[in-house]
C-alpha positions as CSV (number, residue, x, y, z in Angstrom):
1,M,-99.4,-52.3,62.0
2,N,-95.1,-52.6,61.4
3,K,-94.6,-51.5,64.8
4,N,-96.7,-55.0,66.3
5,K,-94.8,-57.1,64.4
6,R,-91.7,-55.1,65.7
7,E,-92.7,-55.4,69.3
8,R,-93.7,-59.5,69.1
9,K,-90.7,-60.0,66.9
10,F,-88.3,-58.6,70.3
11,L,-90.7,-60.3,73.1
12,K,-90.0,-63.3,70.7
13,G,-86.1,-63.0,71.8
14,F,-87.4,-64.0,75.7
15,K,-88.6,-67.3,75.4
16,S,-88.2,-67.9,79.0
17,I,-88.9,-66.1,82.3
18,Q,-85.6,-66.8,83.6
19,S,-84.0,-64.4,80.4
20,T,-86.6,-62.2,80.8
21,I,-85.7,-60.9,84.6
22,F,-82.1,-61.4,83.6
23,A,-82.4,-59.3,80.9
24,A,-85.1,-56.8,82.9
25,V,-82.6,-56.5,86.0
26,S,-79.3,-56.3,84.0
27,V,-81.1,-53.8,81.9
28,L,-81.5,-51.5,84.8
29,V,-78.7,-52.2,86.4
30,L,-76.8,-51.1,83.4
31,C,-79.0,-48.0,82.8
32,A,-78.2,-46.9,86.7
33,V,-74.8,-47.9,86.3
34,L,-74.5,-45.6,82.6
35,A,-76.0,-42.9,84.1
36,A,-74.1,-42.6,87.7
37,T,-70.7,-43.2,85.5
38,A,-71.8,-40.7,82.8
39,V,-72.7,-38.2,86.0
40,S,-69.6,-39.1,87.6
41,V,-67.4,-38.4,84.7
42,R,-69.4,-35.0,83.1
43,Y,-69.5,-33.5,86.7
44,T,-66.1,-34.6,87.4
45,N,-64.7,-32.8,83.5
46,S,-66.7,-29.9,84.7
47,T,-65.2,-29.9,87.7
48,V,-61.7,-30.0,86.8
49,Y,-62.5,-27.5,84.2
50,E,-63.5,-25.1,86.6
51,N,-61.0,-25.3,88.8
52,S,-58.4,-25.3,86.7
53,A,-59.8,-21.9,85.2
54,I,-60.0,-20.3,88.5
55,Y,-56.5,-21.4,89.4
56,T,-55.3,-20.1,86.3
57,Q,-57.1,-16.9,86.8
58,T,-55.9,-16.2,90.0
59,I,-52.4,-16.8,88.5
60,I,-52.6,-14.9,85.4
61,H,-54.3,-11.7,87.5
62,Q,-51.4,-12.0,89.8
63,L,-49.3,-11.9,87.2
64,N,-51.1,-9.0,85.7
65,Q,-50.9,-7.0,89.3
66,N,-46.9,-7.7,89.4
67,V,-46.3,-6.5,86.2
68,D,-48.4,-3.6,86.9
69,S,-46.0,-3.0,89.9
70,Y,-43.2,-3.7,87.7
71,I,-43.6,-0.9,85.2
72,T,-44.9,1.4,87.9
73,Y,-42.1,1.1,89.4
74,M,-39.7,1.7,86.2
75,D,-42.6,4.5,85.4
76,N,-41.5,6.4,88.7
77,I,-38.0,6.0,88.4
78,A,-38.5,7.3,84.3
79,S,-40.8,10.2,85.7
80,V,-38.0,11.6,88.4
81,I,-35.7,11.9,85.4
82,A,-38.3,13.5,82.9
83,K,-38.9,15.7,86.2
84,S,-35.6,16.6,87.4
85,Q,-34.0,19.7,86.9
86,D,-30.7,18.3,85.4
87,A,-33.2,16.9,83.0
88,Y,-34.8,20.0,82.2
89,Q,-31.9,22.1,81.6
90,L,-29.7,20.0,79.8
91,L,-32.6,19.4,76.9
92,Y,-33.9,23.2,77.1
93,Q,-30.6,25.5,78.1
94,R,-31.7,29.0,77.9
95,I,-30.1,31.5,76.2
96,G,-26.9,32.8,78.0
97,E,-26.7,30.3,79.8
98,D,-23.0,29.4,80.7
99,E,-21.7,25.7,79.1
100,A,-20.2,24.5,81.9
101,V,-23.6,24.7,84.1
102,K,-24.7,22.4,81.6
103,E,-21.9,20.2,81.9
104,G,-23.1,19.6,85.4
105,H,-26.6,18.7,84.4
106,R,-24.8,16.2,81.9
107,K,-23.0,14.9,84.9
108,R,-25.5,14.7,87.1
109,L,-27.6,12.7,85.2
110,Q,-24.6,10.5,84.2
111,E,-24.1,9.4,87.9
112,Q,-27.9,8.9,88.3
113,F,-27.9,6.8,85.5
114,S,-25.0,4.5,85.8
115,T,-26.4,4.5,89.8
116,I,-29.1,2.7,88.6
117,L,-27.6,0.6,85.6
118,K,-25.9,-0.6,88.5
119,G,-28.9,-1.7,91.1
120,R,-30.9,-2.8,88.2
121,D,-30.1,-5.7,86.0
122,D,-33.1,-5.7,84.3
123,I,-32.7,-2.1,82.8
124,C,-31.0,-2.5,79.5
125,N,-30.7,1.0,78.7
126,I,-32.0,4.5,80.2
127,G,-31.2,7.8,78.4
128,I,-32.5,11.1,77.7
129,V,-33.1,12.1,74.2
130,Q,-34.3,15.0,72.1
131,K,-34.7,14.8,68.3
132,D,-32.4,18.6,67.7
133,G,-29.4,16.4,69.1
134,V,-28.7,16.1,72.6
135,M,-28.7,12.5,73.9
136,L,-27.7,11.1,77.1
137,I,-27.3,7.1,77.3
138,N,-26.3,5.2,80.0
139,S,-22.9,6.7,81.7
140,G,-22.3,8.2,78.2
141,Y,-19.4,7.0,76.9
142,Q,-21.1,4.7,74.1
143,A,-21.2,5.5,71.4
144,T,-24.5,6.5,70.0
145,N,-25.7,5.0,66.5
146,P,-25.2,7.5,63.3
147,D,-28.2,6.1,61.6
148,L,-30.3,6.3,64.9
149,D,-33.6,8.5,63.5
150,L,-35.8,9.5,66.4
151,S,-38.6,10.5,64.5
152,T,-39.1,6.7,63.4
153,Q,-38.9,5.3,66.6
154,E,-42.6,4.7,67.8
155,W,-41.2,4.8,71.8
156,Y,-40.1,8.3,70.6
157,T,-43.1,9.8,68.9
158,N,-45.8,8.2,70.9
159,A,-44.1,9.4,74.1
160,V,-43.7,13.2,72.8
161,D,-47.6,12.7,71.5
162,N,-48.9,11.4,75.0
163,Y,-47.8,14.3,77.4
164,N,-47.3,13.5,80.8
165,Q,-48.2,9.9,80.7
166,Y,-45.4,7.0,79.9
167,C,-45.4,4.7,76.5
168,L,-45.0,1.2,76.5
169,S,-44.0,-0.2,73.4
170,S,-44.0,-4.0,72.3
171,S,-40.7,-6.2,72.2
172,H,-38.7,-4.8,69.7
173,V,-35.0,-4.6,68.9
174,Q,-33.2,-1.3,70.3
175,H,-30.3,0.2,68.5
176,V,-29.8,3.4,70.2
177,I,-26.4,2.2,70.6
178,K,-23.8,1.3,68.2
179,D,-23.4,-2.3,67.4
180,Q,-25.6,-3.6,70.1
181,R,-29.0,-5.1,68.8
182,P,-30.6,-5.9,72.4
183,W,-34.5,-7.3,72.9
184,V,-35.8,-4.9,74.9
185,I,-39.2,-3.1,76.0
186,T,-39.1,0.5,76.1
187,L,-40.7,2.8,78.4
188,S,-40.7,6.3,77.1
189,R,-41.8,9.9,78.9
190,E,-42.0,12.9,77.8
191,V,-40.1,16.0,79.2
192,H,-42.0,18.8,78.1
193,N,-40.9,22.5,76.9
194,F,-42.3,25.0,79.1
195,Y,-39.5,27.3,77.9
196,G,-40.6,27.9,74.5
197,T,-36.9,27.5,73.0
198,G,-38.0,26.3,70.1
199,N,-36.3,23.0,70.9
200,S,-38.5,19.9,70.3
201,D,-39.5,18.2,73.2
202,G,-36.9,15.5,74.7
203,V,-38.1,12.1,76.2
204,V,-36.7,10.0,78.5
205,F,-36.2,6.2,77.6
206,I,-35.8,2.9,79.9
207,D,-35.0,-0.6,78.3
208,L,-36.2,-3.6,80.1
209,N,-34.4,-6.5,79.2
210,Y,-37.0,-8.2,77.5
211,S,-35.4,-11.0,80.5
212,A,-37.1,-9.3,82.9
213,I,-40.7,-9.6,81.6
214,S,-39.8,-13.4,80.7
215,E,-38.8,-14.3,84.9
216,L,-41.9,-12.8,86.0
217,C,-44.2,-14.4,83.7
218,D,-41.9,-17.8,84.0
219,Q,-42.4,-17.9,88.0
220,N,-46.3,-18.1,87.5
221,S,-46.4,-22.6,86.5
222,I,-49.6,-23.4,84.8
223,G,-49.2,-27.3,83.7
224,D,-46.3,-28.8,81.9
225,K,-47.8,-26.9,78.8
226,G,-49.2,-24.5,79.7
227,Y,-48.0,-20.9,78.5
228,V,-47.9,-17.0,79.4
229,F,-47.9,-14.2,76.7
230,I,-48.7,-11.0,77.0
231,L,-50.2,-8.9,74.3
232,D,-50.3,-4.7,74.1
233,Q,-53.4,-2.7,72.8
234,D,-52.8,-2.9,69.5
235,G,-52.5,-7.0,69.9
236,N,-49.0,-6.9,69.5
237,I,-47.2,-9.3,71.3
238,V,-45.3,-7.9,74.1
239,Y,-44.0,-11.5,75.3
240,H,-44.3,-14.7,73.9
241,P,-42.3,-18.3,75.2
242,S,-42.5,-19.0,71.8
243,Q,-42.2,-15.5,69.9
244,Q,-39.1,-16.7,67.7
245,Q,-41.3,-19.4,66.3
246,L,-44.2,-17.1,66.0
247,Y,-42.3,-14.3,63.7
248,N,-40.9,-17.0,61.5
249,E,-44.6,-18.5,61.0
250,L,-43.3,-22.2,62.8
251,Q,-46.8,-21.6,65.1
252,T,-49.5,-19.5,65.3
253,E,-51.5,-18.1,68.1
254,N,-54.7,-17.1,68.3
255,I,-54.3,-13.1,69.2
256,D,-57.6,-12.2,67.4
257,I,-59.6,-14.4,69.5
258,V,-58.4,-13.2,72.4
259,M,-58.2,-10.0,71.7
260,N,-62.0,-10.0,70.7
261,A,-63.0,-11.7,73.8
262,D,-66.3,-11.0,75.6
263,T,-65.0,-13.4,78.5
264,D,-62.2,-13.6,80.5
265,T,-62.3,-17.0,79.4
266,V,-62.4,-18.5,75.8
267,V,-61.8,-21.9,74.7
268,T,-60.8,-22.7,71.1
269,G,-59.3,-25.9,68.8
270,E,-61.4,-29.0,68.5
271,G,-59.5,-32.5,70.3
272,D,-56.0,-32.2,70.3
273,D,-55.7,-28.8,70.0
274,E,-57.9,-27.4,72.1
275,K,-57.2,-24.7,74.1
276,I,-58.3,-22.3,76.9
277,Y,-57.1,-18.9,77.0
278,T,-57.4,-16.8,80.8
279,L,-57.6,-13.4,80.0
280,A,-56.3,-10.2,83.0
281,R,-56.2,-7.0,81.1
282,S,-54.2,-4.0,82.6
283,E,-56.2,-0.7,83.5
284,I,-52.4,0.8,84.1
285,T,-50.2,-1.0,81.2
286,G,-53.4,-1.5,78.6
287,W,-51.6,-4.9,78.4
288,T,-53.6,-7.9,78.4
289,I,-51.9,-11.0,80.2
290,V,-53.2,-13.9,78.8
291,G,-52.7,-17.9,80.2
292,C,-53.2,-21.1,78.2
293,M,-53.6,-24.2,78.9
294,N,-54.2,-27.5,76.8
295,M,-57.4,-29.2,77.2
296,A,-56.1,-32.3,77.1
297,E,-53.5,-31.8,79.8
298,L,-56.2,-30.1,81.7
299,L,-58.6,-33.2,81.4
300,K,-55.8,-35.3,82.3
301,S,-56.4,-35.6,85.7
302,S,-60.0,-36.1,84.9
303,K,-59.5,-38.9,82.8
304,E,-57.2,-41.0,85.1
305,A,-60.9,-40.9,87.8
306,N,-63.0,-41.3,84.8
307,N,-60.8,-44.9,83.7
308,I,-61.4,-45.5,87.7
309,Y,-65.1,-44.2,87.0
310,V,-65.6,-47.2,84.0
311,M,-63.6,-49.9,85.6
312,T,-65.9,-49.7,89.1
313,A,-68.6,-49.8,86.2
314,I,-67.4,-52.5,84.8
315,V,-67.2,-54.8,87.9
316,L,-70.6,-53.5,89.3
317,V,-72.1,-54.5,86.0
318,V,-70.7,-57.7,85.8
319,I,-71.5,-58.4,90.1
320,A,-74.9,-56.7,89.1
321,M,-75.4,-59.5,86.1
322,L,-74.3,-62.3,88.5
323,I,-76.3,-61.5,90.9
324,S,-79.2,-61.0,88.9
325,S,-78.6,-64.2,87.1
326,F,-78.9,-65.8,90.7
327,I,-81.8,-64.2,91.8
328,A,-83.4,-65.1,88.2
329,R,-82.7,-69.0,88.5
330,S,-83.5,-69.4,92.3
331,I,-87.3,-68.0,91.3
332,T,-87.5,-69.4,87.5
333,L,-85.3,-73.3,88.9
334,P,-89.2,-74.1,90.9
335,I,-90.9,-73.1,87.8
336,Q,-89.2,-74.9,85.2
337,K,-89.7,-78.4,87.4
338,L,-93.1,-77.4,87.5
339,R,-93.3,-76.5,83.6
340,D,-91.6,-80.7,83.1
341,S,-93.9,-81.9,85.2
342,M,-96.8,-80.4,83.4
343,E,-95.4,-81.4,80.2
344,R,-94.1,-85.3,81.5
345,V,-98.2,-85.2,82.9
346,Q,-99.4,-83.7,79.6
347,E,-97.8,-87.1,77.9
348,G,-99.8,-89.0,79.9
349,D,-97.1,-89.9,82.8
350,F,-99.1,-88.7,85.5
351,K,-96.1,-90.5,87.9
352,A,-94.5,-86.9,87.2
353,A,-96.6,-85.4,90.2
354,D,-95.4,-87.2,92.6
355,D,-91.5,-86.9,91.4
356,L,-92.0,-83.1,91.8
357,V,-91.6,-81.7,95.1
358,I,-90.6,-77.8,95.5
359,P,-90.1,-77.2,99.4
360,S,-90.7,-73.3,98.9
361,Q,-93.1,-71.4,101.0
362,N,-93.8,-68.7,98.4
363,E,-96.6,-68.9,95.9
364,I,-94.4,-71.5,93.6
365,G,-94.7,-73.7,96.6
366,S,-98.4,-73.5,96.7
367,L,-99.3,-73.8,93.0
368,T,-97.0,-77.1,93.2
369,T,-99.3,-78.5,96.1
370,S,-102.5,-77.3,94.0
371,F,-100.7,-78.7,90.7
372,N,-100.4,-82.3,92.2
373,V,-103.3,-81.9,93.7
374,M,-105.2,-81.8,90.6
375,T,-103.3,-84.3,88.5
376,H,-103.7,-86.8,91.1
377,K,-107.7,-85.8,90.5
378,I,-107.5,-85.8,87.1
379,E,-105.4,-89.1,86.8
380,D,-108.7,-90.8,88.8
381,L,-111.2,-88.7,86.8
382,M,-109.5,-90.7,83.7
383,A,-109.3,-94.3,85.3
384,Q,-113.0,-93.7,85.7
385,N,-113.3,-92.3,82.2
386,V,-112.0,-95.1,80.8
387,H,-114.3,-97.3,82.6
388,E,-117.3,-95.3,81.8
389,Q,-116.4,-95.0,77.9
390,E,-115.3,-99.0,77.7
391,L,-118.9,-99.8,79.2
392,K,-120.2,-96.9,76.8
393,R,-119.0,-98.3,73.6
394,K,-119.9,-101.9,74.1
395,S,-123.6,-100.6,74.7
396,E,-123.3,-98.2,71.6
397,L,-122.0,-102.0,69.7
398,K,-125.0,-103.5,71.1
399,A,-127.7,-100.9,70.6
400,L,-125.6,-100.4,66.8
401,Q,-126.4,-104.4,66.4
402,S,-130.2,-104.5,67.9
403,Q,-130.4,-101.7,65.0
404,I,-129.3,-104.2,62.2
405,N,-131.2,-107.5,63.5
406,P,-135.0,-106.2,63.1
407,H,-135.0,-104.3,59.6
408,F,-133.0,-108.2,58.7
409,L,-135.6,-109.4,59.9
410,Y,-138.4,-108.0,58.7
411,N,-137.1,-107.9,54.8
412,T,-136.9,-111.5,55.4
413,L,-139.9,-112.3,56.6
414,D,-141.3,-109.9,53.8
415,S,-139.6,-112.4,51.3
416,I,-141.6,-115.1,53.1
417,I,-145.0,-113.6,52.8
418,W,-144.4,-113.1,48.9
419,M,-143.1,-116.5,48.6
420,A,-146.1,-118.0,50.6
421,E,-148.6,-115.3,48.4
422,G,-147.4,-117.2,45.3
423,K,-147.9,-120.9,46.8
424,K,-144.6,-121.3,46.7
425,Y,-144.9,-123.7,50.0
426,E,-141.2,-125.5,49.2
427,D,-139.2,-122.3,49.0
428,V,-141.2,-120.9,52.1
429,V,-140.0,-124.2,54.4
430,L,-136.5,-123.3,53.2
431,M,-136.3,-120.3,53.7
432,T,-138.2,-119.9,56.8
433,A,-134.8,-122.9,57.8
434,S,-132.4,-120.6,56.6
435,L,-134.0,-117.6,58.4
436,A,-133.9,-119.8,62.2
437,R,-130.2,-120.1,61.3
438,L,-129.8,-116.9,60.7
439,L,-131.5,-115.8,63.9
440,R,-129.8,-118.3,66.2
441,Q,-126.3,-117.6,64.9
442,S,-126.7,-113.9,65.6
443,I,-128.9,-113.5,68.9
444,S,-128.0,-116.4,70.6
445,N,-124.1,-115.6,70.5
446,E,-123.4,-112.1,72.8
447,D,-120.4,-111.8,71.9
448,E,-118.8,-108.5,70.0
449,T,-117.1,-110.5,67.7
450,V,-117.3,-114.1,66.0
451,L,-114.6,-115.6,63.2
452,I,-114.4,-114.1,59.7
453,G,-115.4,-118.4,58.8
454,Q,-118.7,-117.9,61.1
455,E,-119.5,-114.3,59.6
456,I,-119.1,-115.8,55.9
457,Q,-121.7,-118.1,56.3
458,Y,-123.3,-115.9,57.6
459,V,-123.8,-114.4,54.7
460,K,-123.8,-117.4,52.7
461,S,-127.2,-117.9,54.2
462,Y,-128.5,-114.2,53.8
463,L,-127.2,-114.3,50.4
464,T,-129.4,-117.9,50.0
465,I,-132.4,-116.4,51.2
466,Q,-132.0,-113.3,48.8
467,K,-131.6,-115.2,45.9
468,M,-134.4,-117.8,46.4
469,R,-136.4,-114.2,46.6
470,Y,-134.4,-112.5,43.3
471,K,-134.0,-115.7,41.3
472,D,-133.8,-113.6,38.2
473,K,-132.2,-111.2,39.6
474,L,-129.1,-112.4,41.7
475,E,-125.8,-114.8,41.5
476,F,-123.0,-114.6,44.0
477,E,-119.8,-116.0,44.5
478,I,-117.8,-116.7,47.5
479,N,-113.7,-116.6,47.7
480,V,-112.6,-116.6,51.0
481,D,-108.6,-117.9,51.3
482,P,-109.4,-120.2,54.8
483,S,-105.9,-118.6,56.6
484,I,-108.0,-115.9,57.4
485,N,-111.4,-117.4,58.6
486,S,-109.9,-117.5,62.5
487,V,-109.8,-113.9,62.5
488,H,-111.8,-112.4,64.4
489,I,-114.5,-109.5,63.0
490,V,-117.2,-107.2,64.5
491,K,-120.7,-109.6,64.1
492,L,-123.1,-108.3,61.3
493,V,-120.1,-106.2,59.4
494,L,-120.7,-108.4,56.1
495,Q,-124.3,-108.5,56.1
496,P,-125.5,-104.8,55.6
497,I,-122.6,-104.3,53.3
498,V,-124.2,-107.0,51.2
499,E,-127.3,-105.8,51.8
500,N,-126.7,-102.5,50.5
501,A,-125.2,-104.3,47.1
502,I,-128.9,-105.6,46.5
503,Y,-131.7,-103.5,47.2
504,H,-128.8,-100.3,45.6
505,G,-127.1,-101.8,43.3
506,L,-128.1,-105.1,41.8
507,K,-132.3,-104.7,42.0
508,Y,-131.8,-101.3,39.7
509,K,-130.4,-103.5,37.4
510,E,-132.4,-104.7,34.4
511,S,-130.1,-107.8,34.1
512,K,-129.0,-110.3,36.7
513,G,-126.5,-109.4,38.9
514,M,-123.2,-110.8,40.3
515,L,-122.1,-110.3,43.9
516,T,-119.2,-111.5,44.7
517,V,-117.4,-111.7,48.1
518,N,-113.7,-112.2,48.2
519,G,-111.3,-112.8,50.8
520,Y,-107.6,-112.8,52.2
521,Q,-104.7,-111.2,53.9
522,K,-102.3,-108.1,52.4
523,D,-99.4,-106.4,54.6
524,G,-100.8,-108.0,58.0
525,N,-104.3,-107.2,57.8
526,A,-107.4,-109.2,56.9
527,V,-109.3,-107.8,53.2
528,I,-112.7,-108.5,52.2
529,E,-114.4,-107.1,49.8
530,I,-117.6,-107.1,48.3
531,A,-118.1,-106.3,44.4
532,D,-121.4,-105.6,42.4
533,D,-122.2,-105.2,38.7
534,G,-125.2,-102.8,39.6
535,V,-126.2,-99.9,38.5
536,G,-123.2,-98.3,40.7
537,M,-122.9,-94.3,43.0
538,D,-121.8,-90.7,40.7
539,E,-119.3,-89.1,42.2
540,E,-121.5,-86.8,45.2
541,T,-123.0,-90.0,46.5
542,L,-119.6,-91.5,46.8
543,N,-118.2,-88.7,48.7
544,R,-121.3,-88.5,50.8
545,I,-121.3,-92.2,51.6
546,F,-119.9,-91.8,55.0
547,E,-122.2,-89.4,56.5
548,K,-124.3,-89.7,59.6
549,H,-127.7,-89.0,57.9
550,K,-127.4,-90.7,54.6
551,V,-131.1,-91.6,53.3
552,N,-130.5,-92.6,50.0
553,Y,-127.9,-95.9,51.0
554,R,-129.1,-96.9,53.9
555,S,-128.6,-100.9,55.1
556,N,-131.2,-101.9,58.0
557,G,-132.0,-98.4,58.7
558,V,-128.8,-97.2,59.9
559,G,-126.8,-96.9,57.2
560,V,-122.6,-97.6,56.2
561,Y,-122.2,-95.1,58.8
562,N,-123.0,-96.7,61.6
563,V,-120.6,-99.6,60.1
564,Q,-118.0,-97.8,59.7
565,R,-118.2,-96.5,63.4
566,R,-118.4,-100.0,65.0
567,L,-115.4,-100.8,62.9
568,S,-113.4,-97.9,63.7
569,M,-114.4,-98.1,67.6
570,Y,-113.1,-101.2,68.0
571,Y,-110.5,-101.2,65.4
572,G,-108.9,-97.9,65.5
573,K,-109.6,-95.0,63.1
574,E,-107.0,-96.7,60.6
575,Y,-109.2,-99.6,59.5
576,G,-113.2,-99.8,58.5
577,L,-113.8,-99.3,54.8
578,S,-113.4,-98.4,51.5
579,Y,-115.7,-97.8,48.4
580,K,-115.0,-97.6,44.7
581,S,-118.1,-97.3,42.5
582,E,-118.3,-96.1,38.8
583,K,-121.9,-95.7,37.3
584,G,-123.4,-97.8,35.3
585,K,-120.7,-100.5,36.3
586,G,-120.3,-101.3,39.8
587,T,-119.5,-101.4,43.2
588,T,-116.9,-102.7,45.4
589,V,-116.5,-102.2,49.0
590,T,-113.2,-102.9,50.6
591,V,-113.2,-104.2,54.6
592,V,-109.7,-103.8,56.1
593,I,-109.2,-105.4,60.0
594,P,-105.8,-106.4,61.3
595,I,-105.1,-110.1,61.7
596,E,-103.9,-109.7,65.3
597,Q,-106.9,-109.2,67.2
598,E,-106.1,-110.7,70.2
599,E,-105.5,-107.9,72.4
600,H,-108.9,-106.8,70.7
601,H,-110.6,-110.2,71.5
602,E,-109.8,-110.2,75.3
603,K,-111.5,-107.0,75.4
604,A,-114.8,-108.3,73.5
């Protein structure tokens, strides 16, 4: 039920075909444009995202290969040193070996270190150390840190624990040289003691400048706000462009999410903080190269494209709405003209069909032609019907009048017979003469209407006859304003009412009754009141007084219904009879007709 009400309420909003067509086309176009725009935006975002992800992955994998090559090259240097006879002899001097020989090994290593340092700006320190005290760093002339405890250095202990395998540290502060604290990444490799001399294992280490890794990463750009950072196998930061901010907790990074990622691409955050991480894990170094891009920057170009899509969609919708408005108007304008013409015809203006010209050859043009033909036929039929109704009205009036006359004649002759039987010959002569005058006045006059003065004389003759019959039952009085005597009234209206007053009001009264006829003007109408002080009517009889088949309150066999019908047919429904009656006190009938009757009289 509620659904149907909502549907009806919704449909009421479309009061015209034009608005319906416009709304339907606009909605269809709008839906199509929105769908196309949404697909385009989604496809553009997806394409930009995928292309950017592929591009970033390519850069990160290339960077990973570069880092692997760089570390492998540095490891080759460390491996050459670690496997050299000089390093081995320096670290593990055999019993009885000459110190001069050992010094020779040291010098050759010093020269080798100096050569490497001169040719490689990315190497900060290079050296060979042993926990028992042998230590050669760089050229050998720099003072080592007296507080250095190799057992606490992760790069040292890791190398000792991993035989024949290089180790890489995360970025850290190196303090092997006195008063120097460079930020480096240390590559270290063990020099294993095969002599069994009791000396602890030595380690070759190379301190790589932090800037070397930074330069490798900075060479690969991934956007204005994108950056690259490196994590070791434990999740420690090897390199990060904002490493100091991270250590000072001024910036955070989603390291746990990156280390636990199952795919090469991870998306984190929301809104402006949404980031995409692209990963490349090295099997050589164990490091994870991570490229980070801000999603807002990534989709910046797609937003520009999306703005173009939206603007294009708006333009298309506006154009489509204008076109749909033009199409809807071109379709509905002839229909609106046809509707307006129909409304004018409905109001009685049949000339509207002649003014309606729609040259279209489509269905609307055919409908218009059919409407014009139909209107002319209706106009002809209405004129014919008016003529026929006028003839019918006159016939009905004459028929109703003929229904009254025989009954009155019967009642009057009945009275004459009654008086003749009573041998009241003078009264018979008088009543017969009065009847002759009445018949001559009613039958000889074929007009539908007579003057009120004539109708009053007719009623007066009728009452004279009736008084002669009911000497002890009837008295009458007639008071009519002369100003209404010249007004036309439908013939034989008052006599049936007077007859009803006698036969249904005064006849059953025990004492003599009084019947009064008063006539006067009121509000531009002629008013005639017929009042009796007879037995009156109850409310039920009064309410049914105008019923067509009323049998207990009739006049001349046709009843008050016919009198009322004659008056309303001639003058209109607002004119005619009205009754007031009270049981035991009498009845008053009021006849109201218009005074200005020239038009009615001309019709008659």
